[in-house]
CHARMM-style PDB file with segment names, atoms N, HN, CA, C and O in Angstrom:
ATOM      1  N   UNK     1     182.844 -84.237  49.505  1.00  0.00      PROA
ATOM      2  CA  UNK     1     182.779 -82.926  50.153  1.00  0.00      PROA
ATOM      3  C   UNK     1     181.660 -82.091  49.550  1.00  0.00      PROA
ATOM      4  O   UNK     1     180.974 -81.358  50.263  1.00  0.00      PROA
ATOM      5  N   UNK     2     181.473 -82.198  48.235  1.00  0.00      PROA
ATOM      6  HN  UNK     2     182.030 -82.793  47.656  1.00  0.00      PROA
ATOM      7  CA  UNK     2     180.409 -81.428  47.598  1.00  0.00      PROA
ATOM      8  C   UNK     2     179.036 -81.893  48.083  1.00  0.00      PROA
ATOM      9  O   UNK     2     178.130 -81.084  48.284  1.00  0.00      PROA
ATOM     10  N   UNK     3     178.897 -83.210  48.267  1.00  0.00      PROA
ATOM     11  HN  UNK     3     179.633 -83.867  48.104  1.00  0.00      PROA
ATOM     12  CA  UNK     3     177.628 -83.744  48.765  1.00  0.00      PROA
ATOM     13  C   UNK     3     177.358 -83.239  50.173  1.00  0.00      PROA
ATOM     14  O   UNK     3     176.215 -82.922  50.505  1.00  0.00      PROA
ATOM     15  N   UNK     4     178.392 -83.160  51.008  1.00  0.00      PROA
ATOM     16  HN  UNK     4     179.320 -83.418  50.738  1.00  0.00      PROA
ATOM     17  CA  UNK     4     178.243 -82.671  52.379  1.00  0.00      PROA
ATOM     18  C   UNK     4     177.827 -81.200  52.384  1.00  0.00      PROA
ATOM     19  O   UNK     4     176.960 -80.800  53.160  1.00  0.00      PROA
ATOM     20  N   UNK     5     178.452 -80.389  51.509  1.00  0.00      PROA
ATOM     21  HN  UNK     5     179.156 -80.713  50.878  1.00  0.00      PROA
ATOM     22  CA  UNK     5     178.072 -78.973  51.429  1.00  0.00      PROA
ATOM     23  C   UNK     5     176.628 -78.823  50.989  1.00  0.00      PROA
ATOM     24  O   UNK     5     175.909 -77.961  51.496  1.00  0.00      PROA
ATOM     25  N   UNK     6     176.197 -79.654  50.049  1.00  0.00      PROA
ATOM     26  HN  UNK     6     176.781 -80.354  49.637  1.00  0.00      PROA
ATOM     27  CA  UNK     6     174.816 -79.625  49.579  1.00  0.00      PROA
ATOM     28  C   UNK     6     173.856 -79.951  50.718  1.00  0.00      PROA
ATOM     29  O   UNK     6     172.829 -79.293  50.882  1.00  0.00      PROA
ATOM     30  N   UNK     7     174.195 -80.967  51.502  1.00  0.00      PROA
ATOM     31  HN  UNK     7     175.030 -81.502  51.369  1.00  0.00      PROA
ATOM     32  CA  UNK     7     173.349 -81.366  52.627  1.00  0.00      PROA
ATOM     33  C   UNK     7     173.257 -80.241  53.653  1.00  0.00      PROA
ATOM     34  O   UNK     7     172.172 -79.959  54.161  1.00  0.00      PROA
ATOM     35  N   UNK     8     174.369 -79.603  53.959  1.00  0.00      PROA
ATOM     36  HN  UNK     8     175.251 -79.832  53.546  1.00  0.00      PROA
ATOM     37  CA  UNK     8     174.373 -78.497  54.925  1.00  0.00      PROA
ATOM     38  C   UNK     8     173.520 -77.343  54.418  1.00  0.00      PROA
ATOM     39  O   UNK     8     172.785 -76.725  55.188  1.00  0.00      PROA
ATOM     40  N   UNK     9     173.616 -77.047  53.108  1.00  0.00      PROA
ATOM     41  HN  UNK     9     174.213 -77.549  52.482  1.00  0.00      PROA
ATOM     42  CA  UNK     9     172.825 -75.952  52.538  1.00  0.00      PROA
ATOM     43  C   UNK     9     171.336 -76.255  52.645  1.00  0.00      PROA
ATOM     44  O   UNK     9     170.558 -75.374  53.009  1.00  0.00      PROA
ATOM     45  N   UNK    10     170.922 -77.487  52.333  1.00  0.00      PROA
ATOM     46  HN  UNK    10     171.555 -78.203  52.036  1.00  0.00      PROA
ATOM     47  CA  UNK    10     169.503 -77.844  52.380  1.00  0.00      PROA
ATOM     48  C   UNK    10     168.989 -77.790  53.812  1.00  0.00      PROA
ATOM     49  O   UNK    10     167.893 -77.289  54.064  1.00  0.00      PROA
ATOM     50  N   UNK    11     169.784 -78.307  54.754  1.00  0.00      PROA
ATOM     51  HN  UNK    11     170.675 -78.714  54.549  1.00  0.00      PROA
ATOM     52  CA  UNK    11     169.345 -78.292  56.155  1.00  0.00      PROA
ATOM     53  C   UNK    11     169.248 -76.861  56.668  1.00  0.00      PROA
ATOM     54  O   UNK    11     168.307 -76.522  57.385  1.00  0.00      PROA
ATOM     55  N   UNK    12     170.218 -76.018  56.303  1.00  0.00      PROA
ATOM     56  HN  UNK    12     170.983 -76.294  55.721  1.00  0.00      PROA
ATOM     57  CA  UNK    12     170.187 -74.630  56.754  1.00  0.00      PROA
ATOM     58  C   UNK    12     168.990 -73.880  56.215  1.00  0.00      PROA
ATOM     59  O   UNK    12     168.356 -73.111  56.938  1.00  0.00      PROA
ATOM     60  N   UNK    13     168.674 -74.098  54.942  1.00  0.00      PROA
ATOM     61  HN  UNK    13     169.189 -74.723  54.355  1.00  0.00      PROA
ATOM     62  CA  UNK    13     167.522 -73.417  54.338  1.00  0.00      PROA
ATOM     63  C   UNK    13     166.224 -73.909  54.976  1.00  0.00      PROA
ATOM     64  O   UNK    13     165.316 -73.120  55.235  1.00  0.00      PROA
ATOM     65  N   UNK    14     166.142 -75.225  55.230  1.00  0.00      PROA
ATOM     66  HN  UNK    14     166.880 -75.866  55.020  1.00  0.00      PROA
ATOM     67  CA  UNK    14     164.936 -75.765  55.846  1.00  0.00      PROA
ATOM     68  C   UNK    14     164.733 -75.195  57.248  1.00  0.00      PROA
ATOM     69  O   UNK    14     163.613 -74.855  57.628  1.00  0.00      PROA
ATOM     70  N   UNK    15     165.825 -75.093  58.017  1.00  0.00      PROA
ATOM     71  HN  UNK    15     166.735 -75.369  57.708  1.00  0.00      PROA
ATOM     72  CA  UNK    15     165.729 -74.530  59.367  1.00  0.00      PROA
ATOM     73  C   UNK    15     165.310 -73.070  59.310  1.00  0.00      PROA
ATOM     74  O   UNK    15     164.494 -72.615  60.111  1.00  0.00      PROA
ATOM     75  N   UNK    16     165.882 -72.335  58.348  1.00  0.00      PROA
ATOM     76  HN  UNK    16     166.545 -72.705  57.697  1.00  0.00      PROA
ATOM     77  CA  UNK    16     165.538 -70.922  58.196  1.00  0.00      PROA
ATOM     78  C   UNK    16     164.054 -70.756  57.881  1.00  0.00      PROA
ATOM     79  O   UNK    16     163.373 -69.922  58.476  1.00  0.00      PROA
ATOM     80  N   UNK    17     163.560 -71.565  56.933  1.00  0.00      PROA
ATOM     81  HN  UNK    17     164.114 -72.242  56.449  1.00  0.00      PROA
ATOM     82  CA  UNK    17     162.151 -71.465  56.537  1.00  0.00      PROA
ATOM     83  C   UNK    17     161.243 -71.858  57.694  1.00  0.00      PROA
ATOM     84  O   UNK    17     160.215 -71.223  57.925  1.00  0.00      PROA
ATOM     85  N   UNK    18     161.625 -72.912  58.423  1.00  0.00      PROA
ATOM     86  HN  UNK    18     162.461 -73.428  58.235  1.00  0.00      PROA
ATOM     87  CA  UNK    18     160.771 -73.344  59.529  1.00  0.00      PROA
ATOM     88  C   UNK    18     160.742 -72.300  60.635  1.00  0.00      PROA
ATOM     89  O   UNK    18     159.699 -72.087  61.252  1.00  0.00      PROA
ATOM     90  N   UNK    19     161.875 -71.642  60.899  1.00  0.00      PROA
ATOM     91  HN  UNK    19     162.723 -71.815  60.398  1.00  0.00      PROA
ATOM     92  CA  UNK    19     161.890 -70.599  61.919  1.00  0.00      PROA
ATOM     93  C   UNK    19     161.016 -69.421  61.508  1.00  0.00      PROA
ATOM     94  O   UNK    19     160.252 -68.891  62.315  1.00  0.00      PROA
ATOM     95  N   UNK    20     161.135 -69.014  60.237  1.00  0.00      PROA
ATOM     96  HN  UNK    20     161.755 -69.445  59.581  1.00  0.00      PROA
ATOM     97  CA  UNK    20     160.315 -67.901  59.753  1.00  0.00      PROA
ATOM     98  C   UNK    20     158.833 -68.265  59.782  1.00  0.00      PROA
ATOM     99  O   UNK    20     157.993 -67.433  60.125  1.00  0.00      PROA
ATOM    100  N   UNK    21     158.511 -69.511  59.419  1.00  0.00      PROA
ATOM    101  HN  UNK    21     159.193 -70.186  59.140  1.00  0.00      PROA
ATOM    102  CA  UNK    21     157.108 -69.921  59.389  1.00  0.00      PROA
ATOM    103  C   UNK    21     156.534 -70.007  60.797  1.00  0.00      PROA
ATOM    104  O   UNK    21     155.383 -69.634  61.022  1.00  0.00      PROA
ATOM    105  N   UNK    22     157.333 -70.499  61.750  1.00  0.00      PROA
ATOM    106  HN  UNK    22     158.269 -70.802  61.567  1.00  0.00      PROA
ATOM    107  CA  UNK    22     156.843 -70.588  63.124  1.00  0.00      PROA
ATOM    108  C   UNK    22     156.579 -69.190  63.683  1.00  0.00      PROA
ATOM    109  O   UNK    22     155.574 -68.966  64.358  1.00  0.00      PROA
ATOM    110  N   UNK    23     157.480 -68.256  63.402  1.00  0.00      PROA
ATOM    111  HN  UNK    23     158.296 -68.438  62.854  1.00  0.00      PROA
ATOM    112  CA  UNK    23     157.280 -66.884  63.863  1.00  0.00      PROA
ATOM    113  C   UNK    23     156.024 -66.283  63.243  1.00  0.00      PROA
ATOM    114  O   UNK    23     155.230 -65.634  63.925  1.00  0.00      PROA
ATOM    115  N   UNK    24     155.853 -66.507  61.937  1.00  0.00      PROA
ATOM    116  HN  UNK    24     156.497 -67.034  61.383  1.00  0.00      PROA
ATOM    117  CA  UNK    24     154.671 -65.974  61.249  1.00  0.00      PROA
ATOM    118  C   UNK    24     153.399 -66.625  61.781  1.00  0.00      PROA
ATOM    119  O   UNK    24     152.379 -65.956  61.946  1.00  0.00      PROA
ATOM    120  N   UNK    25     153.459 -67.940  62.052  1.00  0.00      PROA
ATOM    121  HN  UNK    25     154.288 -68.483  61.918  1.00  0.00      PROA
ATOM    122  CA  UNK    25     152.282 -68.630  62.567  1.00  0.00      PROA
ATOM    123  C   UNK    25     151.909 -68.119  63.952  1.00  0.00      PROA
ATOM    124  O   UNK    25     150.726 -68.004  64.274  1.00  0.00      PROA
ATOM    125  N   UNK    26     152.914 -67.809  64.776  1.00  0.00      PROA
ATOM    126  HN  UNK    26     153.875 -67.902  64.515  1.00  0.00      PROA
ATOM    127  CA  UNK    26     152.626 -67.277  66.101  1.00  0.00      PROA
ATOM    128  C   UNK    26     151.911 -65.939  65.987  1.00  0.00      PROA
ATOM    129  O   UNK    26     150.939 -65.676  66.696  1.00  0.00      PROA
ATOM    130  N   UNK    27     152.409 -65.089  65.075  1.00  0.00      PROA
ATOM    131  HN  UNK    27     153.197 -65.302  64.498  1.00  0.00      PROA
ATOM    132  CA  UNK    27     151.793 -63.786  64.862  1.00  0.00      PROA
ATOM    133  C   UNK    27     150.375 -63.936  64.311  1.00  0.00      PROA
ATOM    134  O   UNK    27     149.456 -63.235  64.735  1.00  0.00      PROA
ATOM    135  N   UNK    28     150.212 -64.855  63.362  1.00  0.00      PROA
ATOM    136  HN  UNK    28     150.959 -65.424  63.017  1.00  0.00      PROA
ATOM    137  CA  UNK    28     148.898 -65.059  62.745  1.00  0.00      PROA
ATOM    138  C   UNK    28     147.912 -65.610  63.763  1.00  0.00      PROA
ATOM    139  O   UNK    28     146.746 -65.217  63.780  1.00  0.00      PROA
ATOM    140  N   UNK    29     148.379 -66.524  64.617  1.00  0.00      PROA
ATOM    141  HN  UNK    29     149.326 -66.844  64.603  1.00  0.00      PROA
ATOM    142  CA  UNK    29     147.485 -67.101  65.622  1.00  0.00      PROA
ATOM    143  C   UNK    29     147.022 -66.038  66.619  1.00  0.00      PROA
ATOM    144  O   UNK    29     145.862 -66.034  67.032  1.00  0.00      PROA
ATOM    145  N   UNK    30     147.929 -65.141  67.002  1.00  0.00      PROA
ATOM    146  HN  UNK    30     148.871 -65.145  66.666  1.00  0.00      PROA
ATOM    147  CA  UNK    30     147.514 -64.062  67.897  1.00  0.00      PROA
ATOM    148  C   UNK    30     146.541 -63.119  67.185  1.00  0.00      PROA
ATOM    149  O   UNK    30     145.622 -62.579  67.801  1.00  0.00      PROA
ATOM    150  N   UNK    31     146.754 -62.930  65.885  1.00  0.00      PROA
ATOM    151  HN  UNK    31     147.500 -63.368  65.385  1.00  0.00      PROA
ATOM    152  CA  UNK    31     145.887 -62.040  65.121  1.00  0.00      PROA
ATOM    153  C   UNK    31     144.478 -62.623  65.013  1.00  0.00      PROA
ATOM    154  O   UNK    31     143.493 -61.893  65.129  1.00  0.00      PROA
ATOM    155  N   UNK    32     144.380 -63.939  64.791  1.00  0.00      PROA
ATOM    156  HN  UNK    32     145.180 -64.532  64.697  1.00  0.00      PROA
ATOM    157  CA  UNK    32     143.097 -64.591  64.555  1.00  0.00      PROA
ATOM    158  C   UNK    32     142.634 -65.391  65.766  1.00  0.00      PROA
ATOM    159  O   UNK    32     141.969 -66.417  65.622  1.00  0.00      PROA
ATOM    160  N   UNK    33     142.986 -64.923  66.950  1.00  0.00      PROA
ATOM    161  HN  UNK    33     143.526 -64.090  67.067  1.00  0.00      PROA
ATOM    162  CA  UNK    33     142.658 -65.709  68.136  1.00  0.00      PROA
ATOM    163  C   UNK    33     141.157 -65.792  68.349  1.00  0.00      PROA
ATOM    164  O   UNK    33     140.643 -66.832  68.760  1.00  0.00      PROA
ATOM    165  N   UNK    34     140.458 -64.712  68.074  1.00  0.00      PROA
ATOM    166  HN  UNK    34     140.876 -63.867  67.740  1.00  0.00      PROA
ATOM    167  CA  UNK    34     139.019 -64.709  68.314  1.00  0.00      PROA
ATOM    168  C   UNK    34     138.224 -65.178  67.106  1.00  0.00      PROA
ATOM    169  O   UNK    34     137.020 -65.413  67.202  1.00  0.00      PROA
ATOM    170  N   UNK    35     138.896 -65.315  65.971  1.00  0.00      PROA
ATOM    171  HN  UNK    35     139.875 -65.124  65.893  1.00  0.00      PROA
ATOM    172  CA  UNK    35     138.181 -65.726  64.765  1.00  0.00      PROA
ATOM    173  C   UNK    35     137.834 -67.215  64.831  1.00  0.00      PROA
ATOM    174  O   UNK    35     138.512 -67.992  65.504  1.00  0.00      PROA
ATOM    175  N   UNK    36     136.779 -67.596  64.130  1.00  0.00      PROA
ATOM    176  HN  UNK    36     136.228 -66.965  63.583  1.00  0.00      PROA
ATOM    177  CA  UNK    36     136.340 -68.991  64.139  1.00  0.00      PROA
ATOM    178  C   UNK    36     137.161 -69.854  63.195  1.00  0.00      PROA
ATOM    179  O   UNK    36     137.304 -71.055  63.423  1.00  0.00      PROA
ATOM    180  N   UNK    37     137.711 -69.249  62.124  1.00  0.00      PROA
ATOM    181  HN  UNK    37     137.595 -68.273  61.939  1.00  0.00      PROA
ATOM    182  CA  UNK    37     138.414 -70.029  61.104  1.00  0.00      PROA
ATOM    183  C   UNK    37     139.924 -70.025  61.331  1.00  0.00      PROA
ATOM    184  O   UNK    37     140.686 -70.236  60.388  1.00  0.00      PROA
ATOM    185  N   UNK    38     140.376 -69.784  62.586  1.00  0.00      PROA
ATOM    186  HN  UNK    38     139.757 -69.612  63.352  1.00  0.00      PROA
ATOM    187  CA  UNK    38     141.817 -69.704  62.821  1.00  0.00      PROA
ATOM    188  C   UNK    38     142.469 -71.063  62.641  1.00  0.00      PROA
ATOM    189  O   UNK    38     143.590 -71.146  62.141  1.00  0.00      PROA
ATOM    190  N   UNK    39     141.781 -72.142  63.043  1.00  0.00      PROA
ATOM    191  HN  UNK    39     140.870 -72.075  63.449  1.00  0.00      PROA
ATOM    192  CA  UNK    39     142.377 -73.466  62.917  1.00  0.00      PROA
ATOM    193  C   UNK    39     142.534 -73.858  61.452  1.00  0.00      PROA
ATOM    194  O   UNK    39     143.543 -74.445  61.062  1.00  0.00      PROA
ATOM    195  N   UNK    40     141.518 -73.527  60.635  1.00  0.00      PROA
ATOM    196  HN  UNK    40     140.698 -73.051  60.951  1.00  0.00      PROA
ATOM    197  CA  UNK    40     141.597 -73.819  59.203  1.00  0.00      PROA
ATOM    198  C   UNK    40     142.731 -73.008  58.588  1.00  0.00      PROA
ATOM    199  O   UNK    40     143.481 -73.514  57.754  1.00  0.00      PROA
ATOM    200  N   UNK    41     142.853 -71.743  59.002  1.00  0.00      PROA
ATOM    201  HN  UNK    41     142.243 -71.331  59.680  1.00  0.00      PROA
ATOM    202  CA  UNK    41     143.913 -70.883  58.485  1.00  0.00      PROA
ATOM    203  C   UNK    41     145.282 -71.439  58.864  1.00  0.00      PROA
ATOM    204  O   UNK    41     146.201 -71.453  58.044  1.00  0.00      PROA
ATOM    205  N   UNK    42     145.415 -71.898  60.110  1.00  0.00      PROA
ATOM    206  HN  UNK    42     144.669 -71.887  60.775  1.00  0.00      PROA
ATOM    207  CA  UNK    42     146.682 -72.471  60.568  1.00  0.00      PROA
ATOM    208  C   UNK    42     147.015 -73.742  59.800  1.00  0.00      PROA
ATOM    209  O   UNK    42     148.173 -73.980  59.457  1.00  0.00      PROA
ATOM    210  N   UNK    43     145.986 -74.569  59.527  1.00  0.00      PROA
ATOM    211  HN  UNK    43     145.046 -74.376  59.807  1.00  0.00      PROA
ATOM    212  CA  UNK    43     146.217 -75.790  58.769  1.00  0.00      PROA
ATOM    213  C   UNK    43     146.681 -75.464  57.354  1.00  0.00      PROA
ATOM    214  O   UNK    43     147.566 -76.128  56.815  1.00  0.00      PROA
ATOM    215  N   UNK    44     146.076 -74.433  56.754  1.00  0.00      PROA
ATOM    216  HN  UNK    44     145.357 -73.894  57.192  1.00  0.00      PROA
ATOM    217  CA  UNK    44     146.487 -74.034  55.412  1.00  0.00      PROA
ATOM    218  C   UNK    44     147.941 -73.581  55.402  1.00  0.00      PROA
ATOM    219  O   UNK    44     148.687 -73.909  54.480  1.00  0.00      PROA
ATOM    220  N   UNK    45     148.348 -72.825  56.425  1.00  0.00      PROA
ATOM    221  HN  UNK    45     147.742 -72.558  57.174  1.00  0.00      PROA
ATOM    222  CA  UNK    45     149.722 -72.341  56.498  1.00  0.00      PROA
ATOM    223  C   UNK    45     150.697 -73.508  56.661  1.00  0.00      PROA
ATOM    224  O   UNK    45     151.780 -73.492  56.075  1.00  0.00      PROA
ATOM    225  N   UNK    46     150.326 -74.524  57.452  1.00  0.00      PROA
ATOM    226  HN  UNK    46     149.446 -74.537  57.929  1.00  0.00      PROA
ATOM    227  CA  UNK    46     151.209 -75.658  57.659  1.00  0.00      PROA
ATOM    228  C   UNK    46     151.403 -76.426  56.360  1.00  0.00      PROA
ATOM    229  O   UNK    46     152.518 -76.834  56.033  1.00  0.00      PROA
ATOM    230  N   UNK    47     150.314 -76.622  55.620  1.00  0.00      PROA
ATOM    231  HN  UNK    47     149.408 -76.290  55.886  1.00  0.00      PROA
ATOM    232  CA  UNK    47     150.404 -77.340  54.349  1.00  0.00      PROA
ATOM    233  C   UNK    47     151.298 -76.578  53.367  1.00  0.00      PROA
ATOM    234  O   UNK    47     152.137 -77.176  52.693  1.00  0.00      PROA
ATOM    235  N   UNK    48     151.114 -75.257  53.290  1.00  0.00      PROA
ATOM    236  HN  UNK    48     150.433 -74.771  53.837  1.00  0.00      PROA
ATOM    237  CA  UNK    48     151.932 -74.473  52.370  1.00  0.00      PROA
ATOM    238  C   UNK    48     153.388 -74.457  52.823  1.00  0.00      PROA
ATOM    239  O   UNK    48     154.292 -74.378  51.990  1.00  0.00      PROA
ATOM    240  N   UNK    49     153.630 -74.532  54.153  1.00  0.00      PROA
ATOM    241  HN  UNK    49     152.896 -74.596  54.829  1.00  0.00      PROA
ATOM    242  CA  UNK    49     155.001 -74.579  54.670  1.00  0.00      PROA
ATOM    243  C   UNK    49     155.691 -75.851  54.231  1.00  0.00      PROA
ATOM    244  O   UNK    49     156.833 -75.803  53.773  1.00  0.00      PROA
ATOM    245  N   UNK    50     155.023 -77.000  54.360  1.00  0.00      PROA
ATOM    246  HN  UNK    50     154.096 -77.039  54.733  1.00  0.00      PROA
ATOM    247  CA  UNK    50     155.640 -78.248  53.949  1.00  0.00      PROA
ATOM    248  C   UNK    50     155.857 -78.272  52.437  1.00  0.00      PROA
ATOM    249  O   UNK    50     156.859 -78.802  51.958  1.00  0.00      PROA
ATOM    250  N   UNK    51     154.920 -77.702  51.694  1.00  0.00      PROA
ATOM    251  HN  UNK    51     154.106 -77.273  52.083  1.00  0.00      PROA
ATOM    252  CA  UNK    51     155.091 -77.648  50.246  1.00  0.00      PROA
ATOM    253  C   UNK    51     156.278 -76.799  49.845  1.00  0.00      PROA
ATOM    254  O   UNK    51     157.028 -77.168  48.941  1.00  0.00      PROA
ATOM    255  N   UNK    52     156.462 -75.659  50.511  1.00  0.00      PROA
ATOM    256  HN  UNK    52     155.853 -75.360  51.245  1.00  0.00      PROA
ATOM    257  CA  UNK    52     157.579 -74.790  50.162  1.00  0.00      PROA
ATOM    258  C   UNK    52     158.902 -75.423  50.547  1.00  0.00      PROA
ATOM    259  O   UNK    52     159.889 -75.269  49.829  1.00  0.00      PROA
ATOM    260  N   UNK    53     158.943 -76.139  51.676  1.00  0.00      PROA
ATOM    261  HN  UNK    53     158.140 -76.264  52.260  1.00  0.00      PROA
ATOM    262  CA  UNK    53     160.192 -76.793  52.086  1.00  0.00      PROA
ATOM    263  C   UNK    53     160.590 -77.859  51.079  1.00  0.00      PROA
ATOM    264  O   UNK    53     161.753 -77.928  50.681  1.00  0.00      PROA
ATOM    265  N   UNK    54     159.639 -78.693  50.659  1.00  0.00      PROA
ATOM    266  HN  UNK    54     158.695 -78.637  50.983  1.00  0.00      PROA
ATOM    267  CA  UNK    54     159.962 -79.743  49.704  1.00  0.00      PROA
ATOM    268  C   UNK    54     160.344 -79.139  48.356  1.00  0.00      PROA
ATOM    269  O   UNK    54     161.236 -79.653  47.681  1.00  0.00      PROA
ATOM    270  N   UNK    55     159.683 -78.058  47.959  1.00  0.00      PROA
ATOM    271  HN  UNK    55     158.958 -77.641  48.507  1.00  0.00      PROA
ATOM    272  CA  UNK    55     159.993 -77.418  46.689  1.00  0.00      PROA
ATOM    273  C   UNK    55     161.398 -76.825  46.703  1.00  0.00      PROA
ATOM    274  O   UNK    55     162.150 -76.998  45.744  1.00  0.00      PROA
ATOM    275  N   UNK    56     161.760 -76.127  47.783  1.00  0.00      PROA
ATOM    276  HN  UNK    56     161.148 -75.986  48.562  1.00  0.00      PROA
ATOM    277  CA  UNK    56     163.078 -75.497  47.829  1.00  0.00      PROA
ATOM    278  C   UNK    56     164.171 -76.542  47.959  1.00  0.00      PROA
ATOM    279  O   UNK    56     165.246 -76.379  47.382  1.00  0.00      PROA
ATOM    280  N   UNK    57     163.919 -77.620  48.708  1.00  0.00      PROA
ATOM    281  HN  UNK    57     163.046 -77.752  49.177  1.00  0.00      PROA
ATOM    282  CA  UNK    57     164.913 -78.682  48.816  1.00  0.00      PROA
ATOM    283  C   UNK    57     165.176 -79.324  47.463  1.00  0.00      PROA
ATOM    284  O   UNK    57     166.329 -79.553  47.095  1.00  0.00      PROA
ATOM    285  N   UNK    58     164.103 -79.619  46.713  1.00  0.00      PROA
ATOM    286  HN  UNK    58     163.167 -79.433  47.011  1.00  0.00      PROA
ATOM    287  CA  UNK    58     164.285 -80.217  45.393  1.00  0.00      PROA
ATOM    288  C   UNK    58     164.953 -79.230  44.448  1.00  0.00      PROA
ATOM    289  O   UNK    58     165.738 -79.631  43.589  1.00  0.00      PROA
ATOM    290  N   UNK    59     164.650 -77.941  44.596  1.00  0.00      PROA
ATOM    291  HN  UNK    59     164.012 -77.616  45.294  1.00  0.00      PROA
ATOM    292  CA  UNK    59     165.281 -76.933  43.754  1.00  0.00      PROA
ATOM    293  C   UNK    59     166.778 -76.866  44.013  1.00  0.00      PROA
ATOM    294  O   UNK    59     167.567 -76.797  43.070  1.00  0.00      PROA
ATOM    295  N   UNK    60     167.184 -76.885  45.295  1.00  0.00      PROA
ATOM    296  HN  UNK    60     166.544 -76.940  46.061  1.00  0.00      PROA
ATOM    297  CA  UNK    60     168.614 -76.842  45.622  1.00  0.00      PROA
ATOM    298  C   UNK    60     169.316 -78.108  45.146  1.00  0.00      PROA
ATOM    299  O   UNK    60     170.450 -78.048  44.671  1.00  0.00      PROA
ATOM    300  N   UNK    61     168.645 -79.259  45.270  1.00  0.00      PROA
ATOM    301  HN  UNK    61     167.723 -79.308  45.655  1.00  0.00      PROA
ATOM    302  CA  UNK    61     169.233 -80.497  44.759  1.00  0.00      PROA
ATOM    303  C   UNK    61     169.429 -80.411  43.253  1.00  0.00      PROA
ATOM    304  O   UNK    61     170.447 -80.857  42.723  1.00  0.00      PROA
ATOM    305  N   UNK    62     168.442 -79.832  42.565  1.00  0.00      PROA
ATOM    306  HN  UNK    62     167.615 -79.469  42.995  1.00  0.00      PROA
ATOM    307  CA  UNK    62     168.518 -79.707  41.116  1.00  0.00      PROA
ATOM    308  C   UNK    62     169.669 -78.789  40.716  1.00  0.00      PROA
ATOM    309  O   UNK    62     170.406 -79.082  39.774  1.00  0.00      PROA
ATOM    310  N   UNK    63     169.822 -77.664  41.445  1.00  0.00      PROA
ATOM    311  HN  UNK    63     169.224 -77.426  42.211  1.00  0.00      PROA
ATOM    312  CA  UNK    63     170.838 -76.682  41.066  1.00  0.00      PROA
ATOM    313  C   UNK    63     172.235 -77.189  41.369  1.00  0.00      PROA
ATOM    314  O   UNK    63     173.144 -77.026  40.556  1.00  0.00      PROA
ATOM    315  N   UNK    64     172.417 -77.806  42.535  1.00  0.00      PROA
ATOM    316  HN  UNK    64     171.679 -77.939  43.196  1.00  0.00      PROA
ATOM    317  CA  UNK    64     173.763 -78.139  42.992  1.00  0.00      PROA
ATOM    318  C   UNK    64     174.128 -79.599  42.815  1.00  0.00      PROA
ATOM    319  O   UNK    64     175.114 -80.059  43.391  1.00  0.00      PROA
ATOM    320  N   UNK    65     173.348 -80.346  42.025  1.00  0.00      PROA
ATOM    321  HN  UNK    65     172.546 -79.972  41.557  1.00  0.00      PROA
ATOM    322  CA  UNK    65     173.672 -81.758  41.852  1.00  0.00      PROA
ATOM    323  C   UNK    65     174.933 -81.915  41.034  1.00  0.00      PROA
ATOM    324  OT1 UNK    65     175.369 -83.038  40.781  1.00  0.00      PROA
TER     325      UNK     65
END
């Protein structure tokens, strides 16, 4: 049961972060629509999003193991 609760917590946090990141990316893309470096900026945000998800997942595993 503890393992199941841990899995639910990690999935919920990942979904929350992905929803917040998608909303922020939509806003950022509209902000930088005319800029030339918008694609590079979007790529940077995606990389940092995946890094934060893996970091928080490992952190929750570490805390609740």
